[in-house]
TORKOL-4160 file (C-alpha; in steps of 0.2 Angstrom, whole numbers, padded with zeros to 4 digits, m for minus):
436
<pt num="1" X="0028" Y="m0104" Z="m0068"/>
<pt num="2" X="0031" Y="m0112" Z="m0088"/>
<pt num="3" X="0024" Y="m0099" Z="m0100"/>
<pt num="4" X="0012" Y="m0112" Z="m0108"/>
<pt num="5" X="0003" Y="m0116" Z="m0091"/>
<pt num="6" X="0002" Y="m0097" Z="m0088"/>
<pt num="7" X="m0009" Y="m0095" Z="m0105"/>
<pt num="8" X="m0017" Y="m0110" Z="m0104"/>
<pt num="9" X="m0023" Y="m0107" Z="m0084"/>
<pt num="10" X="m0026" Y="m0088" Z="m0088"/>
<pt num="11" X="m0038" Y="m0093" Z="m0104"/>
<pt num="12" X="m0046" Y="m0105" Z="m0092"/>
<pt num="13" X="m0048" Y="m0092" Z="m0079"/>
<pt num="14" X="m0055" Y="m0079" Z="m0091"/>
<pt num="15" X="m0069" Y="m0089" Z="m0097"/>
<pt num="16" X="m0077" Y="m0092" Z="m0079"/>
<pt num="17" X="m0085" Y="m0081" Z="m0069"/>
<pt num="18" X="m0085" Y="m0076" Z="m0052"/>
<pt num="19" X="m0097" Y="m0075" Z="m0038"/>
<pt num="20" X="m0101" Y="m0058" Z="m0030"/>
<pt num="21" X="m0092" Y="m0052" Z="m0018"/>
<pt num="22" X="m0104" Y="m0058" Z="m0004"/>
<pt num="23" X="m0102" Y="m0077" Z="m0008"/>
<pt num="24" X="m0082" Y="m0073" Z="m0007"/>
<pt num="25" X="m0085" Y="m0067" Z="0010"/>
<pt num="26" X="m0097" Y="m0081" Z="0013"/>
<pt num="27" X="m0087" Y="m0093" Z="0007"/>
<pt num="28" X="m0072" Y="m0102" Z="0020"/>
<pt num="29" X="m0059" Y="m0111" Z="0012"/>
<pt num="30" X="m0055" Y="m0128" Z="0018"/>
<pt num="31" X="m0043" Y="m0141" Z="0010"/>
<pt num="32" X="m0057" Y="m0153" Z="0011"/>
<pt num="33" X="m0069" Y="m0141" Z="m0001"/>
<pt num="34" X="m0055" Y="m0139" Z="m0011"/>
<pt num="35" X="m0054" Y="m0156" Z="m0015"/>
<pt num="36" X="m0072" Y="m0159" Z="m0016"/>
<pt num="37" X="m0073" Y="m0145" Z="m0030"/>
<pt num="38" X="m0077" Y="m0151" Z="m0046"/>
<pt num="39" X="m0070" Y="m0137" Z="m0055"/>
<pt num="40" X="m0054" Y="m0132" Z="m0045"/>
<pt num="41" X="m0048" Y="m0124" Z="m0058"/>
<pt num="42" X="m0061" Y="m0108" Z="m0057"/>
<pt num="43" X="m0054" Y="m0104" Z="m0040"/>
<pt num="44" X="m0037" Y="m0095" Z="m0040"/>
<pt num="45" X="m0021" Y="m0104" Z="m0033"/>
<pt num="46" X="m0013" Y="m0090" Z="m0020"/>
<pt num="47" X="0002" Y="m0091" Z="m0009"/>
<pt num="48" X="0000" Y="m0079" Z="0005"/>
<pt num="49" X="0016" Y="m0071" Z="0012"/>
<pt num="50" X="0014" Y="m0066" Z="0029"/>
<pt num="51" X="m0001" Y="m0074" Z="0040"/>
<pt num="52" X="m0002" Y="m0062" Z="0056"/>
<pt num="53" X="m0010" Y="m0044" Z="0059"/>
<pt num="54" X="m0013" Y="m0036" Z="0042"/>
<pt num="55" X="m0008" Y="m0050" Z="0033"/>
<pt num="56" X="m0022" Y="m0060" Z="0042"/>
<pt num="57" X="m0035" Y="m0049" Z="0035"/>
<pt num="58" X="m0028" Y="m0051" Z="0017"/>
<pt num="59" X="m0029" Y="m0070" Z="0020"/>
<pt num="60" X="m0048" Y="m0066" Z="0026"/>
<pt num="61" X="m0052" Y="m0057" Z="0010"/>
<pt num="62" X="m0046" Y="m0069" Z="m0002"/>
<pt num="63" X="m0052" Y="m0085" Z="0006"/>
<pt num="64" X="m0066" Y="m0088" Z="m0008"/>
<pt num="65" X="m0051" Y="m0095" Z="m0018"/>
<pt num="66" X="m0038" Y="m0110" Z="m0016"/>
<pt num="67" X="m0025" Y="m0106" Z="m0002"/>
<pt num="68" X="m0010" Y="m0117" Z="m0007"/>
<pt num="69" X="0004" Y="m0109" Z="0002"/>
<pt num="70" X="0008" Y="m0100" Z="0016"/>
<pt num="71" X="0025" Y="m0090" Z="0021"/>
<pt num="72" X="0030" Y="m0086" Z="0037"/>
<pt num="73" X="0046" Y="m0081" Z="0046"/>
<pt num="74" X="0037" Y="m0084" Z="0061"/>
<pt num="75" X="0032" Y="m0101" Z="0066"/>
<pt num="76" X="0021" Y="m0097" Z="0080"/>
<pt num="77" X="0011" Y="m0087" Z="0066"/>
<pt num="78" X="0014" Y="m0099" Z="0052"/>
<pt num="79" X="0007" Y="m0114" Z="0066"/>
<pt num="80" X="m0008" Y="m0102" Z="0069"/>
<pt num="81" X="m0015" Y="m0100" Z="0051"/>
<pt num="82" X="m0009" Y="m0118" Z="0047"/>
<pt num="83" X="m0023" Y="m0124" Z="0060"/>
<pt num="84" X="m0036" Y="m0113" Z="0048"/>
<pt num="85" X="m0030" Y="m0120" Z="0030"/>
<pt num="86" X="m0022" Y="m0137" Z="0036"/>
<pt num="87" X="m0017" Y="m0141" Z="0017"/>
<pt num="88" X="m0008" Y="m0125" Z="0011"/>
<pt num="89" X="0013" Y="m0129" Z="0011"/>
<pt num="90" X="0019" Y="m0121" Z="0024"/>
<pt num="91" X="0036" Y="m0110" Z="0020"/>
<pt num="92" X="0049" Y="m0098" Z="0030"/>
<pt num="93" X="0057" Y="m0091" Z="0014"/>
<pt num="94" X="0046" Y="m0085" Z="0000"/>
<pt num="95" X="0061" Y="m0085" Z="m0011"/>
<pt num="96" X="0061" Y="m0103" Z="m0007"/>
<pt num="97" X="0042" Y="m0104" Z="m0009"/>
<pt num="98" X="0043" Y="m0095" Z="m0026"/>
<pt num="99" X="0054" Y="m0108" Z="m0031"/>
<pt num="100" X="0044" Y="m0123" Z="m0027"/>
<pt num="101" X="0028" Y="m0119" Z="m0032"/>
<pt num="102" X="0035" Y="m0115" Z="m0048"/>
<pt num="103" X="0018" Y="m0119" Z="m0060"/>
<pt num="104" X="0008" Y="m0123" Z="m0046"/>
<pt num="105" X="0001" Y="m0104" Z="m0041"/>
<pt num="106" X="m0007" Y="m0090" Z="m0049"/>
<pt num="107" X="m0007" Y="m0077" Z="m0038"/>
<pt num="108" X="0003" Y="m0070" Z="m0022"/>
<pt num="109" X="m0005" Y="m0059" Z="m0007"/>
<pt num="110" X="0010" Y="m0050" Z="0002"/>
<pt num="111" X="0008" Y="m0042" Z="0020"/>
<pt num="112" X="0024" Y="m0042" Z="0027"/>
<pt num="113" X="0035" Y="m0027" Z="0034"/>
<pt num="114" X="0038" Y="m0014" Z="0020"/>
<pt num="115" X="0055" Y="m0018" Z="0018"/>
<pt num="116" X="0049" Y="m0033" Z="0012"/>
<pt num="117" X="0036" Y="m0029" Z="0000"/>
<pt num="118" X="0049" Y="m0024" Z="m0016"/>
<pt num="119" X="0059" Y="m0039" Z="m0015"/>
<pt num="120" X="0043" Y="m0051" Z="m0012"/>
<pt num="121" X="0034" Y="m0042" Z="m0026"/>
<pt num="122" X="0046" Y="m0041" Z="m0039"/>
<pt num="123" X="0053" Y="m0060" Z="m0039"/>
<pt num="124" X="0032" Y="m0065" Z="m0040"/>
<pt num="125" X="0029" Y="m0052" Z="m0055"/>
<pt num="126" X="0044" Y="m0059" Z="m0063"/>
<pt num="127" X="0038" Y="m0076" Z="m0060"/>
<pt num="128" X="0023" Y="m0072" Z="m0071"/>
<pt num="129" X="0010" Y="m0070" Z="m0054"/>
<pt num="130" X="m0002" Y="m0059" Z="m0050"/>
<pt num="131" X="0000" Y="m0049" Z="m0035"/>
<pt num="132" X="m0009" Y="m0039" Z="m0021"/>
<pt num="133" X="0003" Y="m0030" Z="m0007"/>
<pt num="134" X="m0001" Y="m0021" Z="0007"/>
<pt num="135" X="0004" Y="m0002" Z="0007"/>
<pt num="136" X="0015" Y="0008" Z="0006"/>
<pt num="137" X="0020" Y="m0004" Z="m0012"/>
<pt num="138" X="0038" Y="m0003" Z="m0009"/>
<pt num="139" X="0050" Y="0004" Z="0006"/>
<pt num="140" X="0059" Y="0016" Z="m0006"/>
<pt num="141" X="0054" Y="0029" Z="m0021"/>
<pt num="142" X="0065" Y="0018" Z="m0033"/>
<pt num="143" X="0058" Y="0003" Z="m0028"/>
<pt num="144" X="0040" Y="0009" Z="m0032"/>
<pt num="145" X="0043" Y="0015" Z="m0050"/>
<pt num="146" X="0052" Y="m0002" Z="m0054"/>
<pt num="147" X="0039" Y="m0013" Z="m0048"/>
<pt num="148" X="0026" Y="m0003" Z="m0057"/>
<pt num="149" X="0036" Y="m0003" Z="m0074"/>
<pt num="150" X="0038" Y="m0023" Z="m0070"/>
<pt num="151" X="0020" Y="m0024" Z="m0066"/>
<pt num="152" X="0016" Y="m0016" Z="m0082"/>
<pt num="153" X="0028" Y="m0026" Z="m0093"/>
<pt num="154" X="0023" Y="m0044" Z="m0086"/>
<pt num="155" X="0004" Y="m0040" Z="m0087"/>
<pt num="156" X="0000" Y="m0047" Z="m0073"/>
<pt num="157" X="m0016" Y="m0039" Z="m0060"/>
<pt num="158" X="m0011" Y="m0030" Z="m0048"/>
<pt num="159" X="m0019" Y="m0020" Z="m0031"/>
<pt num="160" X="m0012" Y="m0012" Z="m0017"/>
<pt num="161" X="m0020" Y="m0013" Z="m0001"/>
<pt num="162" X="m0028" Y="0004" Z="0003"/>
<pt num="163" X="m0044" Y="m0006" Z="0007"/>
<pt num="164" X="m0054" Y="0010" Z="0009"/>
<pt num="165" X="m0053" Y="0014" Z="m0007"/>
<pt num="166" X="m0068" Y="0002" Z="m0012"/>
<pt num="167" X="m0077" Y="0012" Z="0002"/>
<pt num="168" X="m0093" Y="0023" Z="m0006"/>
<pt num="169" X="m0089" Y="0038" Z="0002"/>
<pt num="170" X="m0073" Y="0038" Z="m0005"/>
<pt num="171" X="m0083" Y="0038" Z="m0022"/>
<pt num="172" X="m0094" Y="0052" Z="m0017"/>
<pt num="173" X="m0081" Y="0064" Z="m0012"/>
<pt num="174" X="m0072" Y="0061" Z="m0029"/>
<pt num="175" X="m0090" Y="0065" Z="m0038"/>
<pt num="176" X="m0093" Y="0079" Z="m0030"/>
<pt num="177" X="m0073" Y="0088" Z="m0030"/>
<pt num="178" X="m0073" Y="0082" Z="m0051"/>
<pt num="179" X="m0092" Y="0091" Z="m0052"/>
<pt num="180" X="m0085" Y="0108" Z="m0048"/>
<pt num="181" X="m0095" Y="0109" Z="m0032"/>
<pt num="182" X="m0081" Y="0119" Z="m0022"/>
<pt num="183" X="m0074" Y="0126" Z="m0039"/>
<pt num="184" X="m0056" Y="0125" Z="m0044"/>
<pt num="185" X="m0047" Y="0114" Z="m0029"/>
<pt num="186" X="m0030" Y="0124" Z="m0025"/>
<pt num="187" X="m0025" Y="0115" Z="m0008"/>
<pt num="188" X="m0028" Y="0098" Z="0001"/>
<pt num="189" X="m0025" Y="0095" Z="0018"/>
<pt num="190" X="m0019" Y="0078" Z="0022"/>
<pt num="191" X="m0018" Y="0074" Z="0043"/>
<pt num="192" X="m0017" Y="0058" Z="0054"/>
<pt num="193" X="m0017" Y="0059" Z="0072"/>
<pt num="194" X="m0004" Y="0047" Z="0074"/>
<pt num="195" X="0015" Y="0043" Z="0078"/>
<pt num="196" X="0025" Y="0030" Z="0073"/>
<pt num="197" X="0044" Y="0034" Z="0078"/>
<pt num="198" X="0057" Y="0039" Z="0092"/>
<pt num="199" X="0068" Y="0029" Z="0101"/>
<pt num="200" X="0084" Y="0023" Z="0101"/>
<pt num="201" X="0095" Y="0007" Z="0095"/>
<pt num="202" X="0096" Y="m0006" Z="0108"/>
<pt num="203" X="0113" Y="m0008" Z="0114"/>
<pt num="204" X="0110" Y="m0024" Z="0123"/>
<pt num="205" X="0111" Y="m0041" Z="0107"/>
<pt num="206" X="0098" Y="m0053" Z="0115"/>
<pt num="207" X="0095" Y="m0072" Z="0106"/>
<pt num="208" X="0081" Y="m0073" Z="0095"/>
<pt num="209" X="0066" Y="m0085" Z="0102"/>
<pt num="210" X="0067" Y="m0100" Z="0092"/>
<pt num="211" X="0052" Y="m0099" Z="0082"/>
<pt num="212" X="0056" Y="m0083" Z="0074"/>
<pt num="213" X="0070" Y="m0086" Z="0060"/>
<pt num="214" X="0078" Y="m0067" Z="0063"/>
<pt num="215" X="0090" Y="m0068" Z="0046"/>
<pt num="216" X="0075" Y="m0070" Z="0036"/>
<pt num="217" X="0065" Y="m0056" Z="0045"/>
<pt num="218" X="0080" Y="m0044" Z="0042"/>
<pt num="219" X="0080" Y="m0050" Z="0023"/>
<pt num="220" X="0086" Y="m0037" Z="0013"/>
<pt num="221" X="0092" Y="m0025" Z="0028"/>
<pt num="222" X="0107" Y="m0023" Z="0036"/>
<pt num="223" X="0112" Y="m0035" Z="0049"/>
<pt num="224" X="0109" Y="m0030" Z="0066"/>
<pt num="225" X="0105" Y="m0039" Z="0083"/>
<pt num="226" X="0088" Y="m0046" Z="0089"/>
<pt num="227" X="0080" Y="m0036" Z="0102"/>
<pt num="228" X="0063" Y="m0042" Z="0110"/>
<pt num="229" X="0050" Y="m0029" Z="0108"/>
<pt num="230" X="0058" Y="m0016" Z="0097"/>
<pt num="231" X="0055" Y="m0023" Z="0080"/>
<pt num="232" X="0046" Y="m0040" Z="0079"/>
<pt num="233" X="0031" Y="m0041" Z="0079"/>
<pt num="234" X="0023" Y="m0024" Z="0082"/>
<pt num="235" X="0037" Y="m0009" Z="0082"/>
<pt num="236" X="0045" Y="m0011" Z="0066"/>
<pt num="237" X="0036" Y="0006" Z="0058"/>
<pt num="238" X="0046" Y="0015" Z="0069"/>
<pt num="239" X="0064" Y="0012" Z="0060"/>
<pt num="240" X="0071" Y="0018" Z="0044"/>
<pt num="241" X="0077" Y="0000" Z="0042"/>
<pt num="242" X="0061" Y="m0008" Z="0039"/>
<pt num="243" X="0047" Y="0005" Z="0039"/>
<pt num="244" X="0044" Y="0023" Z="0035"/>
<pt num="245" X="0033" Y="0029" Z="0050"/>
<pt num="246" X="0017" Y="0036" Z="0051"/>
<pt num="247" X="0018" Y="0043" Z="0033"/>
<pt num="248" X="0023" Y="0025" Z="0027"/>
<pt num="249" X="0009" Y="0018" Z="0037"/>
<pt num="250" X="m0005" Y="0030" Z="0034"/>
<pt num="251" X="0000" Y="0041" Z="0019"/>
<pt num="252" X="m0007" Y="0028" Z="0004"/>
<pt num="253" X="m0025" Y="0028" Z="0013"/>
<pt num="254" X="m0027" Y="0047" Z="0016"/>
<pt num="255" X="m0018" Y="0054" Z="0003"/>
<pt num="256" X="m0026" Y="0042" Z="m0011"/>
<pt num="257" X="m0041" Y="0052" Z="m0009"/>
<pt num="258" X="m0035" Y="0068" Z="m0015"/>
<pt num="259" X="m0024" Y="0059" Z="m0029"/>
<pt num="260" X="m0039" Y="0050" Z="m0035"/>
<pt num="261" X="m0050" Y="0066" Z="m0035"/>
<pt num="262" X="m0038" Y="0079" Z="m0041"/>
<pt num="263" X="m0029" Y="0069" Z="m0053"/>
<pt num="264" X="m0013" Y="0070" Z="m0045"/>
<pt num="265" X="0002" Y="0059" Z="m0050"/>
<pt num="266" X="0021" Y="0066" Z="m0048"/>
<pt num="267" X="0025" Y="0083" Z="m0038"/>
<pt num="268" X="0035" Y="0096" Z="m0042"/>
<pt num="269" X="0042" Y="0100" Z="m0027"/>
<pt num="270" X="0043" Y="0092" Z="m0008"/>
<pt num="271" X="0048" Y="0100" Z="0008"/>
<pt num="272" X="0046" Y="0094" Z="0024"/>
<pt num="273" X="0049" Y="0101" Z="0045"/>
<pt num="274" X="0050" Y="0090" Z="0059"/>
<pt num="275" X="0060" Y="0086" Z="0074"/>
<pt num="276" X="0080" Y="0084" Z="0072"/>
<pt num="277" X="0083" Y="0068" Z="0060"/>
<pt num="278" X="0088" Y="0054" Z="0070"/>
<pt num="279" X="0099" Y="0041" Z="0060"/>
<pt num="280" X="0088" Y="0026" Z="0066"/>
<pt num="281" X="0072" Y="0031" Z="0071"/>
<pt num="282" X="0056" Y="0041" Z="0061"/>
<pt num="283" X="0049" Y="0054" Z="0069"/>
<pt num="284" X="0034" Y="0057" Z="0080"/>
<pt num="285" X="0026" Y="0071" Z="0070"/>
<pt num="286" X="0029" Y="0078" Z="0053"/>
<pt num="287" X="0024" Y="0090" Z="0040"/>
<pt num="288" X="0025" Y="0089" Z="0020"/>
<pt num="289" X="0022" Y="0100" Z="0007"/>
<pt num="290" X="0021" Y="0094" Z="m0009"/>
<pt num="291" X="0017" Y="0108" Z="m0026"/>
<pt num="292" X="0007" Y="0096" Z="m0041"/>
<pt num="293" X="0008" Y="0106" Z="m0057"/>
<pt num="294" X="m0008" Y="0109" Z="m0069"/>
<pt num="295" X="m0016" Y="0094" Z="m0075"/>
<pt num="296" X="m0027" Y="0097" Z="m0088"/>
<pt num="297" X="m0039" Y="0110" Z="m0084"/>
<pt num="298" X="m0036" Y="0107" Z="m0065"/>
<pt num="299" X="m0027" Y="0119" Z="m0057"/>
<pt num="300" X="m0011" Y="0119" Z="m0050"/>
<pt num="301" X="m0012" Y="0111" Z="m0032"/>
<pt num="302" X="m0003" Y="0109" Z="m0014"/>
<pt num="303" X="m0004" Y="0096" Z="m0005"/>
<pt num="304" X="0000" Y="0098" Z="0014"/>
<pt num="305" X="0004" Y="0082" Z="0026"/>
<pt num="306" X="0003" Y="0080" Z="0045"/>
<pt num="307" X="0004" Y="0068" Z="0056"/>
<pt num="308" X="0009" Y="0063" Z="0075"/>
<pt num="309" X="0011" Y="0078" Z="0087"/>
<pt num="310" X="0011" Y="0091" Z="0071"/>
<pt num="311" X="m0007" Y="0087" Z="0068"/>
<pt num="312" X="m0018" Y="0102" Z="0067"/>
<pt num="313" X="m0032" Y="0108" Z="0078"/>
<pt num="314" X="m0041" Y="0117" Z="0064"/>
<pt num="315" X="m0040" Y="0118" Z="0043"/>
<pt num="316" X="m0045" Y="0133" Z="0033"/>
<pt num="317" X="m0054" Y="0139" Z="0050"/>
<pt num="318" X="m0063" Y="0123" Z="0054"/>
<pt num="319" X="m0061" Y="0111" Z="0069"/>
<pt num="320" X="m0057" Y="0095" Z="0065"/>
<pt num="321" X="m0054" Y="0076" Z="0071"/>
<pt num="322" X="m0038" Y="0068" Z="0073"/>
<pt num="323" X="m0037" Y="0061" Z="0055"/>
<pt num="324" X="m0044" Y="0067" Z="0037"/>
<pt num="325" X="m0044" Y="0078" Z="0021"/>
<pt num="326" X="m0050" Y="0094" Z="0018"/>
<pt num="327" X="m0050" Y="0099" Z="0000"/>
<pt num="328" X="m0049" Y="0118" Z="m0004"/>
<pt num="329" X="m0058" Y="0127" Z="m0018"/>
<pt num="330" X="m0062" Y="0144" Z="m0026"/>
<pt num="331" X="m0079" Y="0142" Z="m0020"/>
<pt num="332" X="m0079" Y="0134" Z="m0002"/>
<pt num="333" X="m0069" Y="0118" Z="0005"/>
<pt num="334" X="m0075" Y="0101" Z="0009"/>
<pt num="335" X="m0069" Y="0088" Z="0024"/>
<pt num="336" X="m0068" Y="0070" Z="0022"/>
<pt num="337" X="m0063" Y="0055" Z="0030"/>
<pt num="338" X="m0067" Y="0036" Z="0027"/>
<pt num="339" X="m0086" Y="0037" Z="0031"/>
<pt num="340" X="m0092" Y="0056" Z="0030"/>
<pt num="341" X="m0089" Y="0073" Z="0020"/>
<pt num="342" X="m0097" Y="0089" Z="0024"/>
<pt num="343" X="m0096" Y="0107" Z="0014"/>
<pt num="344" X="m0091" Y="0122" Z="0020"/>
<pt num="345" X="m0098" Y="0137" Z="0022"/>
<pt num="346" X="m0110" Y="0126" Z="0029"/>
<pt num="347" X="m0124" Y="0140" Z="0025"/>
<pt num="348" X="m0119" Y="0140" Z="0006"/>
<pt num="349" X="m0120" Y="0122" Z="0003"/>
<pt num="350" X="m0136" Y="0119" Z="0016"/>
<pt num="351" X="m0144" Y="0114" Z="0001"/>
<pt num="352" X="m0132" Y="0105" Z="m0010"/>
<pt num="353" X="m0137" Y="0092" Z="m0018"/>
<pt num="354" X="m0124" Y="0079" Z="m0024"/>
<pt num="355" X="m0123" Y="0076" Z="m0043"/>
<pt num="356" X="m0129" Y="0060" Z="m0050"/>
<pt num="357" X="m0117" Y="0044" Z="m0046"/>
<pt num="358" X="m0104" Y="0041" Z="m0058"/>
<pt num="359" X="m0094" Y="0029" Z="m0052"/>
<pt num="360" X="m0097" Y="0011" Z="m0049"/>
<pt num="361" X="m0096" Y="0005" Z="m0032"/>
<pt num="362" X="m0085" Y="m0007" Z="m0029"/>
<pt num="363" X="m0088" Y="m0026" Z="m0027"/>
<pt num="364" X="m0075" Y="m0027" Z="m0014"/>
<pt num="365" X="m0058" Y="m0021" Z="m0014"/>
<pt num="366" X="m0051" Y="m0040" Z="m0014"/>
<pt num="367" X="m0063" Y="m0048" Z="m0023"/>
<pt num="368" X="m0060" Y="m0033" Z="m0038"/>
<pt num="369" X="m0042" Y="m0041" Z="m0039"/>
<pt num="370" X="m0048" Y="m0061" Z="m0038"/>
<pt num="371" X="m0058" Y="m0052" Z="m0055"/>
<pt num="372" X="m0045" Y="m0045" Z="m0062"/>
<pt num="373" X="m0033" Y="m0061" Z="m0062"/>
<pt num="374" X="m0047" Y="m0072" Z="m0068"/>
<pt num="375" X="m0053" Y="m0059" Z="m0083"/>
<pt num="376" X="m0041" Y="m0047" Z="m0085"/>
<pt num="377" X="m0052" Y="m0032" Z="m0079"/>
<pt num="378" X="m0046" Y="m0017" Z="m0072"/>
<pt num="379" X="m0042" Y="m0015" Z="m0054"/>
<pt num="380" X="m0044" Y="0003" Z="m0045"/>
<pt num="381" X="m0028" Y="0003" Z="m0036"/>
<pt num="382" X="m0016" Y="m0006" Z="m0050"/>
<pt num="383" X="0002" Y="m0004" Z="m0047"/>
<pt num="384" X="0003" Y="0009" Z="m0059"/>
<pt num="385" X="m0010" Y="0022" Z="m0050"/>
<pt num="386" X="m0003" Y="0015" Z="m0033"/>
<pt num="387" X="0016" Y="0015" Z="m0037"/>
<pt num="388" X="0015" Y="0035" Z="m0042"/>
<pt num="389" X="0005" Y="0037" Z="m0024"/>
<pt num="390" X="0017" Y="0027" Z="m0015"/>
<pt num="391" X="0031" Y="0037" Z="m0024"/>
<pt num="392" X="0024" Y="0053" Z="m0017"/>
<pt num="393" X="0022" Y="0048" Z="m0001"/>
<pt num="394" X="0040" Y="0041" Z="0001"/>
<pt num="395" X="0046" Y="0058" Z="m0005"/>
<pt num="396" X="0043" Y="0067" Z="0009"/>
<pt num="397" X="0053" Y="0054" Z="0022"/>
<pt num="398" X="0066" Y="0059" Z="0007"/>
<pt num="399" X="0062" Y="0077" Z="0010"/>
<pt num="400" X="0063" Y="0077" Z="0029"/>
<pt num="401" X="0077" Y="0065" Z="0029"/>
<pt num="402" X="0088" Y="0078" Z="0017"/>
<pt num="403" X="0083" Y="0094" Z="0026"/>
<pt num="404" X="0080" Y="0103" Z="0010"/>
<pt num="405" X="0065" Y="0107" Z="0000"/>
<pt num="406" X="0066" Y="0095" Z="m0016"/>
<pt num="407" X="0065" Y="0103" Z="m0033"/>
<pt num="408" X="0059" Y="0085" Z="m0039"/>
<pt num="409" X="0060" Y="0078" Z="m0057"/>
<pt num="410" X="0050" Y="0063" Z="m0056"/>
<pt num="411" X="0055" Y="0057" Z="m0074"/>
<pt num="412" X="0073" Y="0053" Z="m0068"/>
<pt num="413" X="0069" Y="0051" Z="m0050"/>
<pt num="414" X="0079" Y="0062" Z="m0045"/>
<pt num="415" X="0082" Y="0079" Z="m0033"/>
<pt num="416" X="0088" Y="0092" Z="m0048"/>
<pt num="417" X="0094" Y="0104" Z="m0035"/>
<pt num="418" X="0103" Y="0093" Z="m0022"/>
<pt num="419" X="0112" Y="0075" Z="m0022"/>
<pt num="420" X="0109" Y="0073" Z="m0004"/>
<pt num="421" X="0092" Y="0064" Z="m0009"/>
<pt num="422" X="0102" Y="0050" Z="m0018"/>
<pt num="423" X="0104" Y="0039" Z="m0003"/>
<pt num="424" X="0087" Y="0039" Z="0001"/>
<pt num="425" X="0077" Y="0038" Z="m0014"/>
<pt num="426" X="0085" Y="0020" Z="m0017"/>
<pt num="427" X="0094" Y="0009" Z="m0005"/>
<pt num="428" X="0107" Y="m0005" Z="m0004"/>
<pt num="429" X="0103" Y="m0024" Z="m0002"/>
<pt num="430" X="0109" Y="m0039" Z="0007"/>
<pt num="431" X="0115" Y="m0052" Z="m0005"/>
<pt num="432" X="0103" Y="m0062" Z="m0010"/>
<pt num="433" X="0087" Y="m0048" Z="m0009"/>
<pt num="434" X="0092" Y="m0036" Z="m0022"/>
<pt num="435" X="0078" Y="m0027" Z="m0031"/>
<pt num="436" X="0081" Y="m0023" Z="m0049"/>
């Protein structure tokens, strides 16, 4: 995209107003609607990288705009989405799409496997495009830092796909915690009863189906033979080369709440426990302890993550459901999940009155990003905030795979007490897929 085009289009978009979230949800884009529009520049031109599963939900979230290009390595998925958005231009390779669509698109939505997040995102940012990317932001700690810094330098609107951040309950929990209702919070416990892990690498190589471009699916990852049902479409999160297990899948959703409420950013140490480390696949259960320093007037805090078969039945003496967050303070504790919260001890908080609402309700997670693309308004999960969140989440797996407690120097992305972490903080890429 030329700088002149970017400047002209962004100036125009900033003069337009965006319909509310309800209007976006109600407006289903079709090619005819785009052609009939009297003012097509009022809508963003968006390319969507990934078209099925989680990506399909993200496409649904931006259907009020012009979806002008679709990318998927699976032709079956791509053809299915093209039936819904017939005027979109199809591609199998997002690198090719970004070159071919230069000057024609304003933004991209990325809903790929984790190992493609950074290669796609960095290329979009460096093309001057706004980016919405699914969680975790990247596949490695170093990639998260690179992406956050690149986005800040480019000045583009960004949003991580932590959709629950837009929910009203999270806002009310943040207000209560920050009001001091349970005193100084010194511990936060986060758990998810899900286990993406286990399995051995298939011994038998198989021919990829005709509809799947296996080489493009591998992308930056080391070459390996295709095996039906073991990677694409649903099992890739189990494998270190492509995902980050349950921690990578759910950490950004649930750890987002204590990060927001407690104003966390970078831990000073991290240690993980779980089964013996497998070279290929993630663990079926994991516990990670992060230590965070004092932040202004906020007390130092330990955050503990549990997943899979290491999920607790009780936290802070209370029986808990399969997933959630528990804040432990000097004056009480608080459980929260996506839709509810409870304060303990129950007797003490029987007559509790929540503080006045101070955090405005969201217009919608995707709508927030679309508005930011048009008028420069902030997003709540921009890559600066979500980059630090993703770094912390992914650091847990670095500690687990290293088998050591990491004394963490976040400024330099370095474990000061061991060099064993280095090979997990960053990674190598196949030629043509580099992130730098």
